[in-house]
C-alpha positions in Angstrom: 40.9 0.4 15.6 39.8 -3.2 16.1 38.9 -4.4 12.6 37.8 -7.9 13.7 34.5 -6.5 14.7 34.0 -4.9 11.3 34.8 -8.2 9.5 32.4 -10.0 11.9 29.6 -7.6 11.1 30.1 -8.0 7.3 30.3 -11.8 7.5 26.9 -11.7 9.4 25.4 -9.4 6.8 26.5 -11.7 3.9 25.2 -14.8 5.5 21.8 -13.2 6.4 19.3 -13.6 3.5 16.4 -11.2 3.6 13.5 -12.2 1.3 12.3 -9.7 -1.2 8.7 -10.8 -0.5 7.4 -9.4 2.7 5.6 -11.9 4.9 2.4 -9.9 4.9 2.2 -9.9 1.0 -0.9 -12.0 0.2 -2.9 -13.0 -2.8 -6.5 -11.7 -3.0 -7.7 -15.3 -2.3 -5.6 -15.5 0.9 -6.8 -12.0 1.9 -10.4 -13.1 1.6 -9.9 -15.9 4.1 -8.0 -13.6 6.4 -10.6 -10.8 6.3 -13.4 -13.3 6.9 -11.6 -14.5 10.0 -10.9 -11.1 11.2 -14.4 -9.9 10.7 -15.6 -12.9 12.7 -13.5 -11.5 15.5 -15.2 -8.1 15.1 -12.0 -6.3 13.8 -12.5 -3.2 11.8 -10.8 -3.5 8.3 -9.3 -0.4 6.7 -8.3 -0.5 3.1 -6.4 1.8 0.7 -4.7 1.5 -2.7 -2.1 3.2 -4.7 1.3 3.0 -6.5 3.5 4.1 -3.6 6.3 4.2 -6.1 8.9 6.6 -4.5 8.1 6.3 -0.9 8.2 9.6 1.1 7.1 11.2 4.4 3.7 11.9 2.9 3.0 8.2 2.3 4.2 7.1 5.7 2.2 9.9 7.5 -1.1 9.2 5.7 -0.6 5.4 6.2 -0.3 6.1 9.9 -3.4 8.1 9.9 -5.3 5.3 8.0 -4.2 2.7 10.5 -5.8 4.8 13.3 -9.2 4.4 11.6 -9.4 0.7 12.5 -7.8 -2.5 13.6 -6.3 -3.9 10.4 -4.8 -1.9 7.5 -4.7 -3.6 4.0 -2.7 -1.7 1.3 -3.5 -2.7 -2.4 -0.6 -1.9 -4.5 -0.9 -1.3 -8.3 1.1 -3.7 -10.3 3.9 -2.4 -12.6 1.5 -2.7 -15.7 -1.3 -0.9 -14.0 1.1 1.9 -12.9 2.2 2.2 -16.5 -1.4 2.3 -17.7 -2.2 5.5 -15.9 1.2 7.1 -15.1 2.8 6.5 -18.4 6.1 5.0 -19.7 8.9 5.3 -17.4 6.8 4.5 -14.3 6.9 2.9 -11.9 10.5 3.8 -10.8 10.6 0.8 -8.4 9.0 -2.6 -9.3 6.0 -4.1 -7.6 8.0 -6.5 -5.4 10.3 -3.7 -4.1 7.3 -1.5 -3.5 5.5 -4.3 -1.7 8.6 -4.9 0.4 8.9 -1.3 1.5 5.1 -0.8 2.2 4.9 -4.2 3.9 7.6 -3.3 6.4 5.9 0.0 7.4 4.7 -0.1 11.0 0.9 -0.3 10.9 0.6 -2.0 7.5 -0.9 -5.4 8.2 -1.3 -6.8 4.7 -0.3 -6.0 1.2 -1.9 -7.3 -2.1 -0.7 -6.5 -5.6 -3.4 -5.9 -8.3 -3.4 -5.4 -12.0 -6.5 -3.4 -12.6 -6.5 0.4 -12.8 -8.9 0.6 -9.9 -9.7 -1.5 -6.8 -13.3 -2.1 -7.6 -12.9 -5.9 -7.7 -11.0 -6.1 -4.5 -13.6 -3.8 -2.7 -16.3 -6.2 -3.9 -14.4 -9.2 -2.6 -12.9 -7.9 0.6 -15.8 -5.5 1.7 -13.5 -3.5 4.1 -15.3 -1.5 6.7 -13.4 1.7 5.7 -12.0 2.5 2.3 -9.5 5.4 2.3 -8.6 7.7 -0.4 -5.6 10.0 -0.1 -5.1 13.3 -1.9 -6.9 14.3 -5.1 -8.8 11.2 -6.3 -10.4 11.2 -9.7 -14.2 12.0 -9.0 -15.5 9.4 -11.3 -13.5 6.6 -9.6 -14.3 7.8 -6.2 -18.0 7.7 -7.0 -17.9 4.2 -8.2 -15.8 3.1 -5.2 -18.1 4.9 -2.8 -21.2 3.2 -4.4 -19.6 -0.3 -3.9 -18.4 0.5 -0.3 -21.8 1.9 0.9 -23.6 -1.1 -0.9 -22.4 -3.4 1.9 -22.5 -0.8 4.8 -18.9 0.4 4.5 -17.6 4.0 4.6 -15.4 5.8 2.2 -13.1 8.5 3.7 -10.8 11.0 1.8 -7.7 12.1 3.7 -5.6 15.2 2.6 -2.1 14.6 1.4 0.8 16.1 3.2 1.7 19.5 1.6 4.9 19.4 -0.3 5.2 15.7 -0.6 4.3 13.9 -3.8 6.1 11.4 -6.0 5.5 13.7 -9.1 7.1 16.7 -7.3 10.0 14.5 -6.2 10.6 13.3 -9.7 10.4 16.9 -11.1 13.0 18.0 -8.6 15.3 15.1 -9.6 15.0 16.0 -13.3 16.0 19.7 -12.3 
């Protein structure tokens, strides 16, 4: 076995630095400018939000479906503190930068933004996406408020079904045994 090729591979890996921050992770202010520019080009903006804590097939499949609804897909990622607020202590499993890195590197996800609030109402008001997509079993009161905001500027709210058998909570329960 020629071990020189193995050493070359590992020396390349050690010298290559991969940023923890994906290039498409933006601040809300940066996204406002980007979205304005995209709308001027008549691009259809699709928006979703969530924790995306332990990424699984269900997440990837639903993100792919969301991308098919427009030209640009923006994913708003709950910050670590907002995940703790509604999922409880011990969550998230992966920190916000790690989650942003993974989501930001999924084919079809154009931009990622991290937000501290428990809901995306502020982001919806500021970005005014054409389509706001909810996945799974959203809380009716939240969906009602989000729908009201989205429809106030002529946007549309769509709810997509989750992929059966794939949820972070179920995965965590299986891990616990």
